[in-house]
All heavy atoms as an XYZ file, in Angstrom:
858
protein
N     183.308     19.915   -164.396
C     182.523     19.140   -163.439
C     181.514     20.058   -162.753
O     181.826     21.192   -162.412
C     183.442     18.494   -162.407
C     182.716     17.684   -161.387
S     183.878     16.761   -160.346
C     182.745     16.045   -159.235
N     180.318     19.560   -162.548
C     179.265     20.337   -161.887
C     179.603     20.524   -160.413
O     180.294     19.710   -159.804
C     177.929     19.617   -162.021
N     179.106     21.604   -159.861
C     179.346     21.855   -158.440
C     178.504     20.920   -157.583
O     177.439     20.459   -157.984
C     179.029     23.309   -158.099
O     177.653     23.565   -158.297
N     179.014     20.623   -156.403
C     178.294     19.818   -155.411
C     177.854     20.779   -154.318
O     178.677     21.505   -153.752
C     179.184     18.695   -154.851
C     179.546     17.720   -155.977
C     178.493     17.991   -153.690
C     180.529     16.636   -155.568
N     176.563     20.777   -154.039
C     175.998     21.725   -153.087
C     175.245     21.000   -151.979
O     174.613     19.969   -152.229
C     175.022     22.656   -153.805
C     175.622     23.422   -154.949
C     174.577     24.176   -155.753
O     173.408     24.255   -155.323
O     174.934     24.682   -156.830
N     175.276     21.547   -150.757
C     174.449     20.966   -149.686
C     172.979     20.991   -150.096
O     172.546     21.849   -150.864
C     174.697     21.900   -148.502
C     176.002     22.563   -148.803
C     176.059     22.689   -150.304
N     172.224     20.043   -149.589
C     170.819     19.905   -149.976
C     169.983     19.553   -148.748
O     170.407     18.770   -147.904
C     170.687     18.796   -151.023
C     169.280     18.552   -151.484
C     168.645     19.458   -152.311
C     168.599     17.415   -151.098
C     167.344     19.232   -152.751
C     167.297     17.180   -151.531
C     166.680     18.097   -152.364
N     168.825     20.137   -148.665
C     167.863     19.826   -147.610
C     166.592     19.297   -148.260
O     166.048     19.929   -149.167
C     167.531     21.084   -146.777
O     168.735     21.572   -146.199
C     166.523     20.769   -145.678
N     166.138     18.137   -147.814
C     164.890     17.571   -148.319
C     163.741     18.365   -147.703
O     163.669     18.513   -146.484
C     164.772     16.074   -147.954
C     163.415     15.521   -148.370
C     165.907     15.287   -148.583
N     162.888     18.895   -148.544
C     161.730     19.654   -148.084
C     160.610     19.479   -149.097
O     160.612     20.104   -150.155
C     162.065     21.142   -147.909
C     160.919     22.021   -147.421
C     160.383     21.533   -146.076
C     161.364     23.457   -147.328
N     159.678     18.596   -148.783
C     158.526     18.346   -149.642
C     157.417     19.296   -149.209
O     157.103     19.397   -148.019
C     158.075     16.872   -149.544
C     156.830     16.641   -150.374
C     159.204     15.951   -149.983
N     156.837     19.980   -150.166
C     155.811     20.973   -149.842
C     154.555     20.313   -149.275
O     154.246     19.152   -149.581
C     155.448     21.788   -151.090
O     154.747     20.986   -152.009
N     153.840     21.079   -148.462
C     152.556     20.608   -147.942
C     151.613     20.271   -149.097
O     150.855     19.309   -149.025
C     151.908     21.665   -147.044
C     152.615     21.818   -145.711
O     153.323     20.881   -145.283
O     152.460     22.892   -145.090
N     151.686     21.053   -150.172
C     150.837     20.815   -151.344
C     151.092     19.427   -151.931
O     150.148     18.702   -152.269
C     151.114     21.890   -152.390
C     150.324     21.744   -153.667
C     150.695     22.820   -154.665
O     150.310     23.989   -154.436
O     151.360     22.495   -155.666
N     152.362     19.039   -152.040
C     152.703     17.721   -152.590
C     152.229     16.608   -151.659
O     151.748     15.562   -152.114
C     154.204     17.593   -152.828
C     154.700     18.418   -153.978
C     154.196     17.867   -155.296
C     154.789     18.617   -156.470
N     154.229     18.193   -157.734
N     152.335     16.810   -150.355
C     151.876     15.795   -149.406
C     150.356     15.661   -149.443
O     149.818     14.553   -149.368
C     152.365     16.122   -147.995
C     153.882     16.073   -147.803
C     154.247     16.507   -146.385
C     154.442     14.692   -148.102
N     149.664     16.776   -149.580
C     148.202     16.736   -149.704
C     147.791     16.052   -151.006
O     146.830     15.276   -151.032
C     147.641     18.152   -149.629
C     147.768     18.770   -148.248
C     147.562     20.278   -148.228
O     147.186     20.858   -149.276
O     147.803     20.878   -147.163
N     148.546     16.309   -152.076
C     148.274     15.655   -153.359
C     148.442     14.144   -153.238
O     147.611     13.371   -153.743
C     149.208     16.215   -154.430
C     149.001     15.603   -155.800
C     150.035     16.093   -156.798
O     151.195     16.301   -156.464
N     149.598     16.280   -158.025
N     149.499     13.714   -152.565
C     149.721     12.287   -152.359
C     148.562     11.667   -151.574
O     148.061     10.591   -151.935
C     151.038     12.040   -151.628
C     151.326     10.601   -151.226
C     151.374      9.678   -152.441
C     152.625     10.523   -150.425
N     148.123     12.344   -150.538
C     147.009     11.828   -149.744
C     145.747     11.684   -150.593
O     145.033     10.681   -150.496
C     146.747     12.749   -148.552
O     145.717     12.223   -147.745
N     145.486     12.675   -151.449
C     144.310     12.601   -152.337
C     144.442     11.436   -153.311
O     143.486     10.707   -153.562
C     144.122     13.908   -153.098
C     143.581     15.052   -152.272
C     143.167     16.233   -153.131
N     144.198     16.706   -154.046
C     145.151     17.606   -153.745
N     145.197     18.120   -152.527
N     146.031     17.977   -154.657
N     145.633     11.262   -153.869
C     145.847     10.162   -154.814
C     145.639      8.815   -154.141
O     145.039      7.906   -154.723
C     147.255     10.235   -155.411
C     147.414     11.310   -156.449
C     148.827     11.283   -157.024
C     148.981     12.258   -158.155
N     150.314     12.151   -158.795
N     146.140      8.678   -152.930
C     145.950      7.423   -152.206
C     144.470      7.182   -151.918
O     143.977      6.064   -152.053
C     146.764      7.414   -150.912
C     148.281      7.333   -151.096
C     148.995      7.642   -149.782
C     148.700      5.981   -151.634
N     143.761      8.238   -151.546
C     142.328      8.108   -151.254
C     141.537      7.752   -152.506
O     140.538      7.040   -152.436
C     141.800      9.411   -150.651
N     142.000      8.239   -153.668
C     141.278      8.028   -154.925
C     141.691      6.766   -155.675
O     141.167      6.496   -156.766
C     141.467      9.233   -155.849
C     140.774     10.477   -155.334
O     139.888     10.355   -154.466
O     141.132     11.575   -155.799
N     142.603      6.003   -155.125
C     143.107      4.825   -155.821
C     142.005      3.789   -156.038
O     141.249      3.469   -155.121
C     144.269      4.175   -155.031
O     145.314      5.129   -154.925
C     144.780      2.924   -155.711
N     141.913      3.286   -157.250
C     141.026      2.179   -157.572
C     141.890      0.931   -157.684
O     142.678      0.799   -158.628
C     140.300      2.425   -158.902
C     139.289      3.534   -158.789
O     138.538      3.583   -157.829
N     139.289      4.428   -159.743
N     141.768      0.063   -156.736
C     142.571     -1.154   -156.727
C     141.951     -2.200   -157.653
O     140.728     -2.291   -157.763
C     142.675     -1.714   -155.308
C     143.467     -0.839   -154.385
C     142.834      0.005   -153.498
C     144.851     -0.861   -154.411
C     143.561      0.821   -152.650
C     145.583     -0.054   -153.564
C     144.943      0.795   -152.682
N     142.795     -2.981   -158.308
C     142.277     -4.035   -159.191
C     141.723     -5.201   -158.388
O     141.964     -5.313   -157.178
C     143.519     -4.465   -159.976
C     144.635     -4.227   -159.023
C     144.260     -2.979   -158.263
N     141.003     -6.059   -159.061
C     140.602     -7.317   -158.440
C     141.845     -8.192   -158.325
O     142.805     -8.037   -159.084
C     139.555     -8.034   -159.290
C     138.230     -7.281   -159.314
O     137.930     -6.566   -158.328
O     137.509     -7.402   -160.323
N     141.803     -9.114   -157.396
C     142.942    -10.016   -157.222
C     142.559    -11.410   -157.708
O     141.439    -11.863   -157.503
C     143.346    -10.069   -155.748
C     144.606    -10.868   -155.500
C     145.124    -10.678   -154.082
O     144.299    -10.680   -153.139
O     146.341    -10.532   -153.928
N     143.496    -12.074   -158.359
C     143.261    -13.445   -158.784
C     143.186    -14.352   -157.561
O     143.947    -14.185   -156.609
C     144.393    -13.917   -159.699
C     144.579    -13.139   -160.996
C     145.836    -13.611   -161.714
C     143.357    -13.307   -161.884
N     142.291    -15.311   -157.583
C     142.160    -16.248   -156.470
C     143.466    -17.006   -156.267
O     144.068    -17.498   -157.216
C     141.025    -17.248   -156.728
C     139.668    -16.575   -156.697
O     139.528    -15.517   -156.056
O     138.731    -17.107   -157.341
N     143.898    -17.058   -155.031
C     145.070    -17.828   -154.622
C     146.336    -17.480   -155.415
O     147.211    -18.319   -155.614
C     144.771    -19.327   -154.729
C     143.598    -19.754   -153.842
C     143.289    -21.226   -153.949
O     144.209    -22.026   -154.197
O     142.107    -21.584   -153.767
N     146.462    -16.223   -155.831
C     147.647    -15.808   -156.603
C     148.878    -15.713   -155.710
O     149.993    -15.912   -156.172
C     147.395    -14.472   -157.280
N     148.654    -15.421   -154.422
C     149.802    -15.260   -153.531
C     150.734    -14.181   -154.060
O     150.302    -13.134   -154.498
N     152.024    -14.480   -154.054
C     153.030    -13.533   -154.532
C     153.409    -13.795   -155.994
O     154.313    -13.137   -156.527
C     154.278    -13.622   -153.645
C     154.077    -12.930   -152.336
C     153.525    -13.457   -151.208
C     154.418    -11.587   -152.017
N     153.489    -12.538   -150.207
C     154.044    -11.362   -150.675
C     154.988    -10.551   -152.732
C     154.240    -10.147   -150.036
C     155.188     -9.337   -152.092
C     154.814     -9.139   -150.767
N     152.731    -14.705   -156.662
C     153.095    -15.044   -158.039
C     152.950    -13.857   -158.997
O     153.652    -13.776   -160.000
C     152.252    -16.212   -158.557
C     152.583    -17.518   -157.857
O     153.666    -17.606   -157.242
O     151.753    -18.440   -157.923
N     152.031    -12.944   -158.719
C     151.783    -11.805   -159.606
C     152.036    -10.472   -158.899
O     151.461     -9.458   -159.248
C     150.349    -11.849   -160.138
C     150.107    -13.051   -161.009
C     149.497    -14.193   -160.499
C     150.522    -13.057   -162.336
C     149.300    -15.309   -161.285
C     150.322    -14.169   -163.143
C     149.717    -15.286   -162.612
O     149.524    -16.389   -163.401
N     152.897    -10.486   -157.909
C     153.200     -9.268   -157.162
C     152.697     -9.386   -155.737
O     152.259    -10.443   -155.290
N     152.751     -8.281   -155.046
C     152.325     -8.255   -153.643
C     150.822     -8.501   -153.546
O     150.054     -8.021   -154.383
C     152.667     -6.908   -153.021
N     150.398     -9.254   -152.536
C     148.960     -9.479   -152.347
C     148.204     -8.157   -152.172
O     148.707     -7.219   -151.540
C     148.897    -10.323   -151.073
C     150.226    -11.018   -151.025
C     151.198    -10.016   -151.576
N     147.024     -8.103   -152.740
C     146.219     -6.888   -152.718
C     145.976     -6.387   -151.297
O     146.034     -5.181   -151.046
C     144.887     -7.130   -153.442
C     143.986     -5.921   -153.620
C     144.713     -4.805   -154.378
C     142.716     -6.322   -154.348
N     145.740     -7.280   -150.360
C     145.502     -6.865   -148.973
C     146.706     -6.116   -148.415
O     146.552     -5.119   -147.691
C     145.177     -8.073   -148.098
N     147.915     -6.559   -148.758
C     149.129     -5.874   -148.295
C     149.232     -4.483   -148.905
O     149.569     -3.513   -148.223
C     150.378     -6.682   -148.653
C     150.506     -7.964   -147.849
O     149.799     -8.113   -146.834
O     151.321     -8.814   -148.241
N     148.946     -4.373   -150.183
C     149.010     -3.077   -150.862
C     147.977     -2.114   -150.289
O     148.270     -0.936   -150.045
C     148.809     -3.238   -152.384
C     149.926     -4.106   -152.973
C     148.728     -1.891   -153.078
C     151.326     -3.576   -152.750
N     146.776     -2.602   -150.032
C     145.738     -1.748   -149.439
C     146.137     -1.290   -148.042
O     145.944     -0.127   -147.681
C     144.403     -2.487   -149.390
C     143.738     -2.602   -150.740
C     142.390     -3.317   -150.613
C     141.659     -3.349   -151.930
N     140.354     -4.014   -151.820
N     146.706     -2.208   -147.265
C     147.151     -1.871   -145.907
C     148.248     -0.815   -145.947
O     148.206      0.181   -145.205
C     147.635     -3.124   -145.187
C     148.116     -2.891   -143.768
C     148.623     -4.184   -143.114
N     149.571     -4.917   -143.936
C     150.879     -4.609   -144.066
N     151.376     -3.577   -143.430
N     151.664     -5.353   -144.828
N     149.223     -0.991   -146.833
C     150.308     -0.015   -146.954
C     149.804      1.338   -147.446
O     150.226      2.384   -146.950
C     151.387     -0.541   -147.898
C     152.244     -1.659   -147.340
C     153.116     -2.257   -148.443
C     153.096     -1.169   -146.189
N     148.885      1.323   -148.386
C     148.318      2.571   -148.889
C     147.586      3.325   -147.792
O     147.715      4.548   -147.657
C     147.357      2.300   -150.049
O     148.059      1.777   -151.143
N     146.816      2.593   -147.004
C     146.077      3.212   -145.893
C     147.051      3.786   -144.863
O     146.851      4.892   -144.349
C     145.157      2.167   -145.252
C     144.194      2.740   -144.260
C     143.110      3.516   -144.967
C     142.046      3.947   -143.982
N     141.333      5.121   -144.457
N     148.128      3.055   -144.589
C     149.148      3.536   -143.645
C     149.776      4.826   -144.171
O     149.912      5.805   -143.432
C     150.213      2.460   -143.425
C     151.379      2.950   -142.611
C     151.260      3.100   -141.228
C     152.578      3.280   -143.216
C     152.321      3.569   -140.478
C     153.646      3.747   -142.468
C     153.519      3.895   -141.098
O     154.570      4.372   -140.363
N     150.150      4.843   -145.455
C     150.757      6.041   -146.033
C     149.781      7.215   -146.008
O     150.180      8.353   -145.793
C     151.202      5.772   -147.466
C     152.614      5.279   -147.512
C     153.029      3.994   -147.373
C     153.796      6.062   -147.685
N     154.400      3.930   -147.448
C     154.893      5.184   -147.644
C     154.029      7.415   -147.876
C     156.203      5.629   -147.786
C     155.333      7.843   -148.029
C     156.395      6.959   -147.982
N     148.517      6.931   -146.204
C     147.520      7.997   -146.236
C     147.226      8.552   -144.843
O     147.124      9.767   -144.666
C     146.235      7.492   -146.868
C     145.176      8.572   -147.007
C     143.878      8.038   -147.574
O     143.781      6.880   -147.954
N     142.887      8.892   -147.633
N     147.108      7.678   -143.841
C     146.600      8.099   -142.535
C     147.626      8.165   -141.412
O     147.399      8.880   -140.433
C     145.478      7.157   -142.090
C     144.291      7.183   -143.027
O     144.080      8.219   -143.705
O     143.579      6.165   -143.099
N     148.719      7.406   -141.511
C     149.594      7.294   -140.355
C     151.051      7.680   -140.573
O     151.743      8.011   -139.610
C     149.563      5.854   -139.813
C     148.167      5.454   -139.396
O     147.515      4.668   -140.080
N     147.685      6.014   -138.306
N     151.540      7.603   -141.802
C     152.957      7.856   -142.031
C     153.272      9.317   -141.752
O     152.601     10.220   -142.252
C     153.356      7.506   -143.466
C     154.845      7.581   -143.683
C     155.680      6.579   -143.220
C     155.417      8.671   -144.324
C     157.045      6.645   -143.404
C     156.778      8.735   -144.519
C     157.583      7.731   -144.057
O     158.939      7.799   -144.235
N     154.290      9.547   -140.945
C     154.681     10.905   -140.574
C     155.846     11.336   -141.465
O     157.012     11.126   -141.121
C     155.072     10.939   -139.098
C     155.353     12.339   -138.590
O     155.535     13.269   -139.406
O     155.415     12.504   -137.360
N     155.499     11.927   -142.615
C     156.541     12.332   -143.546
C     157.475     13.363   -142.920
O     158.683     13.316   -143.119
C     155.951     12.887   -144.842
C     157.053     13.477   -145.674
C     157.297     14.802   -145.888
C     158.116     12.772   -146.316
N     158.430     14.964   -146.631
C     158.967     13.712   -146.906
C     158.443     11.425   -146.437
C     160.098     13.367   -147.621
C     159.587     11.077   -147.155
C     160.401     12.045   -147.729
N     156.956     14.297   -142.160
C     157.807     15.340   -141.567
C     158.843     14.724   -140.623
O     159.984     15.170   -140.584
C     156.973     16.391   -140.858
C     156.092     17.186   -141.778
C     156.902     18.014   -142.762
N     156.030     18.718   -143.688
C     156.329     18.973   -144.934
N     157.485     18.599   -145.443
N     155.492     19.604   -145.715
N     158.465     13.699   -139.892
C     159.415     13.010   -139.022
C     160.496     12.316   -139.869
O     161.687     12.409   -139.561
C     158.683     11.988   -138.154
C     159.557     11.260   -137.177
C     158.740     10.290   -136.324
C     159.623      9.477   -135.409
N     158.847      8.532   -134.596
N     160.087     11.640   -140.932
C     161.045     10.972   -141.820
C     161.953     11.998   -142.494
O     163.161     11.791   -142.610
C     160.303     10.143   -142.861
N     161.374     13.093   -142.923
C     162.130     14.154   -143.574
C     163.204     14.703   -142.630
O     164.352     14.906   -143.041
C     161.147     15.250   -143.977
C     161.663     16.317   -144.881
C     160.539     17.261   -145.260
O     160.014     17.978   -144.385
O     160.186     17.275   -146.456
N     162.843     14.899   -141.362
C     163.806     15.393   -140.378
C     164.956     14.405   -140.191
O     166.121     14.803   -140.091
C     163.104     15.665   -139.046
N     164.640     13.119   -140.150
C     165.690     12.098   -140.009
C     166.601     12.074   -141.226
O     167.824     11.952   -141.101
C     165.072     10.725   -139.772
C     164.438     10.611   -138.375
C     164.065      9.209   -138.023
N     165.270      8.392   -137.896
C     165.290      7.074   -138.027
N     164.184      6.423   -138.294
N     166.403      6.405   -137.892
N     166.025     12.181   -142.428
C     166.831     12.230   -143.650
C     167.764     13.436   -143.607
O     168.944     13.347   -143.961
C     165.924     12.285   -144.901
C     165.170     10.969   -145.075
C     166.747     12.622   -146.149
C     164.045     11.029   -146.091
N     167.245     14.566   -143.144
C     168.031     15.795   -143.119
C     169.100     15.813   -142.035
O     169.933     16.727   -142.009
C     167.115     17.010   -143.028
C     166.425     17.286   -144.346
O     166.990     17.063   -145.410
N     165.194     17.750   -144.278
N     169.108     14.826   -141.152
C     170.209     14.687   -140.190
C     171.469     14.177   -140.883
O     172.571     14.316   -140.364
C     169.822     13.724   -139.062
C     168.781     14.282   -138.126
C     168.298     13.263   -137.102
O     168.811     12.123   -137.091
O     167.394     13.601   -136.325
N     171.296     13.578   -142.068
C     172.427     13.049   -142.836
C     173.036     14.158   -143.694
O     172.375     15.150   -143.996
C     171.950     11.897   -143.730
C     171.361     10.698   -142.998
C     170.675      9.770   -143.983
C     172.448      9.973   -142.230
N     174.285     13.976   -144.119
C     174.927     14.975   -144.983
C     174.443     14.833   -146.433
O     174.994     14.069   -147.217
C     176.419     14.665   -144.836
C     176.485     13.225   -144.441
C     175.224     12.941   -143.671
N     173.390     15.546   -146.775
C     172.757     15.508   -148.092
C     173.385     16.530   -149.030
O     173.706     17.653   -148.625
C     171.267     15.833   -147.969
C     170.496     14.763   -147.251
O     170.048     13.821   -147.885
N     170.326     14.895   -145.941
N     173.509     16.113   -150.291
C     174.066     16.988   -151.322
C     173.298     16.795   -152.612
O     172.564     15.830   -152.776
C     175.542     16.660   -151.572
C     176.398     16.869   -150.351
C     176.657     15.818   -149.475
C     176.931     18.118   -150.066
C     177.426     16.005   -148.345
C     177.715     18.317   -148.933
C     177.959     17.255   -148.079
O     178.717     17.448   -146.959
N     173.524     17.719   -153.552
C     172.979     17.561   -154.891
C     174.021     18.041   -155.895
O     174.886     18.867   -155.589
C     171.666     18.315   -155.071
C     171.794     19.825   -155.021
C     170.461     20.475   -155.273
C     170.626     21.996   -155.265
N     169.399     22.671   -155.626
N     173.924     17.495   -157.097
C     174.769     17.899   -158.204
C     174.068     17.503   -159.494
O     172.978     16.925   -159.455
C     176.180     17.259   -158.110
O     177.051     17.910   -159.037
C     176.144     15.766   -158.377
N     174.694     17.830   -160.598
C     174.172     17.430   -161.895
C     175.157     16.465   -162.538
O     176.367     16.610   -162.383
C     173.973     18.631   -162.818
C     172.833     19.515   -162.403
C     172.558     20.589   -163.449
O     173.395     20.909   -164.284
N     171.352     21.139   -163.394
N     174.608     15.485   -163.249
C     175.441     14.569   -164.019
C     174.899     14.513   -165.439
O     173.705     14.735   -165.671
C     175.495     13.150   -163.391
C     174.104     12.516   -163.300
C     176.165     13.182   -162.030
C     174.118     11.061   -162.886
N     175.777     14.232   -166.360
C     175.390     14.083   -167.761
C     175.050     12.621   -168.021
O     175.815     11.721   -167.655
C     176.528     14.509   -168.682
C     176.817     15.997   -168.657
C     175.681     16.843   -169.214
O     175.036     16.421   -170.204
O     175.431     17.917   -168.639
N     173.899     12.398   -168.640
C     173.452     11.050   -168.968
C     173.167     11.003   -170.461
O     172.355     11.800   -170.959
C     172.196     10.661   -168.159
C     171.721      9.277   -168.541
C     172.466     10.753   -166.662
N     173.853     10.109   -171.159
C     173.660      9.996   -172.600
C     172.176      9.850   -172.944
O     171.483      9.007   -172.375
C     174.421      8.790   -173.162
C     175.928      8.986   -173.156
O     176.372     10.152   -173.045
O     176.660      7.990   -173.262
N     171.715     10.682   -173.839
C     170.330     10.612   -174.283
C     169.362     11.397   -173.416
O     168.202     11.545   -173.765
N     169.829     11.868   -172.251
C     168.943     12.599   -171.341
C     169.482     13.982   -170.984
O     168.793     14.777   -170.378
C     168.709     11.810   -170.047
C     167.940     10.547   -170.256
C     168.595      9.344   -170.467
C     166.560     10.557   -170.270
C     167.901      8.170   -170.670
C     165.840      9.386   -170.479
C     166.512      8.195   -170.679
N     170.730     14.233   -171.326
C     171.325     15.523   -170.988
C     171.735     15.567   -169.528
O     172.096     14.554   -168.922
N     171.638     16.745   -168.968
C     172.044     16.965   -167.585
C     170.858     16.695   -166.648
O     169.768     17.217   -166.867
C     172.512     18.414   -167.428
O     172.987     18.640   -166.144
N     171.070     15.873   -165.635
C     170.000     15.608   -164.660
C     170.506     15.897   -163.248
O     171.696     15.774   -162.960
C     169.463     14.157   -164.747
C     170.548     13.137   -164.404
C     168.863     13.881   -166.103
C     170.029     11.736   -164.226
N     169.598     16.310   -162.394
C     169.925     16.558   -160.986
C     169.908     15.247   -160.222
O     169.005     14.430   -160.424
C     168.898     17.503   -160.352
C     168.927     18.894   -160.951
O     170.022     19.342   -161.363
O     167.866     19.534   -161.020
N     170.873     15.080   -159.343
C     170.840     13.932   -158.438
C     171.011     14.427   -157.011
O     171.643     15.447   -156.742
C     171.916     12.861   -158.769
C     173.324     13.413   -158.604
C     171.701     12.286   -160.147
C     174.386     12.330   -158.544
N     170.408     13.705   -156.104
C     170.509     13.952   -154.670
C     171.234     12.762   -154.082
O     170.944     11.625   -154.437
C     169.098     14.094   -154.076
C     169.032     13.874   -152.597
N     168.146     12.987   -152.038
C     169.745     14.386   -151.579
C     168.304     12.995   -150.725
N     169.278     13.827   -150.425
N     172.175     13.014   -153.186
C     172.917     11.913   -152.585
C     173.351     12.262   -151.169
O     173.354     13.425   -150.771
C     174.139     11.532   -153.447
C     175.156     12.624   -153.601
C     176.277     12.665   -152.780
C     175.001     13.599   -154.566
C     177.227     13.667   -152.929
C     175.941     14.603   -154.726
C     177.060     14.642   -153.900
N     173.668     11.227   -150.429
C     174.239     11.369   -149.088
C     175.686     10.932   -149.189
O     175.982      9.880   -149.746
C     173.487     10.483   -148.063
C     174.190     10.471   -146.718
C     172.048     10.952   -147.921
N     176.572     11.765   -148.684
C     177.995     11.405   -148.667
C     178.429     11.330   -147.213
O     178.477     12.340   -146.510
C     178.837     12.436   -149.416
C     180.310     12.116   -149.380
C     180.815     11.055   -150.117
C     181.185     12.854   -148.608
C     182.158     10.744   -150.085
C     182.531     12.553   -148.569
C     183.013     11.500   -149.313
O     184.344     11.177   -149.276
N     178.697     10.125   -146.764
C     179.085      9.927   -145.372
C     180.153      8.845   -145.319
O     179.911      7.700   -145.702
C     177.871      9.523   -144.533
C     178.171      9.438   -143.073
C     176.891      9.360   -142.242
O     175.800      9.196   -142.768
N     177.040      9.492   -140.959
N     181.327      9.225   -144.849
C     182.416      8.267   -144.726
C     182.189      7.367   -143.525
O     181.664      7.793   -142.495
C     183.751      8.991   -144.576
C     184.210      9.668   -145.836
C     185.606     10.245   -145.655
C     186.096     10.856   -146.947
N     187.473     11.371   -146.823
N     182.622      6.143   -143.664
C     182.524      5.191   -142.568
C     183.577      5.517   -141.514
O     184.703      5.897   -141.846
C     182.753      3.768   -143.083
O     182.821      2.870   -141.988
N     183.260      5.328   -140.251
C     184.268      5.504   -139.204
C     185.238      4.314   -139.142
O     186.228      4.353   -138.427
C     183.438      5.613   -137.920
C     182.184      4.860   -138.234
C     181.932      5.071   -139.697
N     184.962      3.277   -139.937
C     185.783      2.070   -139.948
C     186.809      2.171   -141.067
O     186.447      2.299   -142.245
C     184.909      0.807   -140.130
C     183.902      0.709   -138.990
C     185.767     -0.436   -140.228
C     182.825     -0.321   -139.215
N     188.088      2.114   -140.700
C     189.158      2.184   -141.692
C     189.046      0.996   -142.655
O     188.813     -0.136   -142.243
C     190.512      2.184   -141.005
N     189.186      1.276   -143.942
C     189.149      0.217   -144.944
C     187.767     -0.330   -145.246
O     187.651     -1.357   -145.914
N     186.723      0.337   -144.776
C     185.357     -0.132   -145.041
C     185.074     -0.084   -146.540
O     185.592      0.757   -147.264
C     184.343      0.728   -144.288
N     184.266     -1.002   -146.998
C     183.891     -1.039   -148.405
C     182.833      0.037   -148.656
O     181.806      0.080   -147.965
C     183.328     -2.432   -148.785
C     184.414     -3.491   -148.606
C     182.794     -2.422   -150.208
C     183.912     -4.901   -148.750
N     183.062      0.913   -149.634
C     182.065      1.953   -149.931
C     180.763      1.329   -150.442
O     180.788      0.317   -151.144
C     182.708      2.800   -151.026
C     184.140      2.384   -151.055
C     184.240      1.012   -150.468
N     179.655      1.942   -150.096
C     178.344      1.484   -150.557
C     177.695      2.576   -151.394
O     177.810      3.750   -151.094
C     177.425      1.164   -149.373
C     177.877      0.073   -148.426
C     176.918     -0.032   -147.255
C     177.972     -1.244   -149.151
N     177.020      2.173   -152.427
C     176.256      3.087   -153.245
C     174.858      2.521   -153.401
O     174.685      1.411   -153.904
C     176.903      3.265   -154.628
C     176.117      4.109   -155.626
C     176.011      5.547   -155.157
C     176.753      4.017   -157.000
N     173.879      3.271   -152.913
C     172.478      2.873   -153.081
C     171.863      3.860   -154.069
O     172.085      5.050   -153.980
C     171.719      2.973   -151.754
C     172.218      2.059   -150.690
C     173.078      2.520   -149.707
C     171.833      0.728   -150.667
C     173.534      1.668   -148.723
C     172.298     -0.141   -149.688
C     173.146      0.334   -148.715
N     171.077      3.333   -154.992
C     170.399      4.252   -155.917
C     168.969      3.758   -156.137
O     168.654      2.595   -155.919
C     171.165      4.347   -157.237
O     170.929      3.252   -158.046
N     168.149      4.687   -156.531
C     166.765      4.347   -156.873
C     166.368      5.195   -158.051
O     167.031      6.167   -158.397
C     165.825      4.548   -155.686
C     165.760      5.981   -155.241
N     164.898      6.869   -155.808
C     166.459      6.665   -154.306
C     165.060      8.059   -155.225
N     166.002      7.961   -154.330
N     165.301      4.871   -158.676
C     164.884      5.662   -159.820
C     163.429      5.500   -160.075
O     162.700      4.937   -159.352
């Protein structure tokens, strides 16, 4: 079994600057008239969120909050992909008999 090690989220300034440039350089598609949510999020919402991420989102503040949690990393074997790194938070509930939760993204 792979070792489990403490982990601290730390995104480099270079990566954050790259994200800002990508957001600034985004070419948004035209939107179909009266599409609403039938074909995804409305373009105005996506533009608003992109602008927020570019100009207002405080990643360092979010990063600090994430790092207040007990973060860890390990490697798992995935058929067809070999060994991959995963990052996770392991925090027991203070409530006896609580149902464990697992959130994942990819």
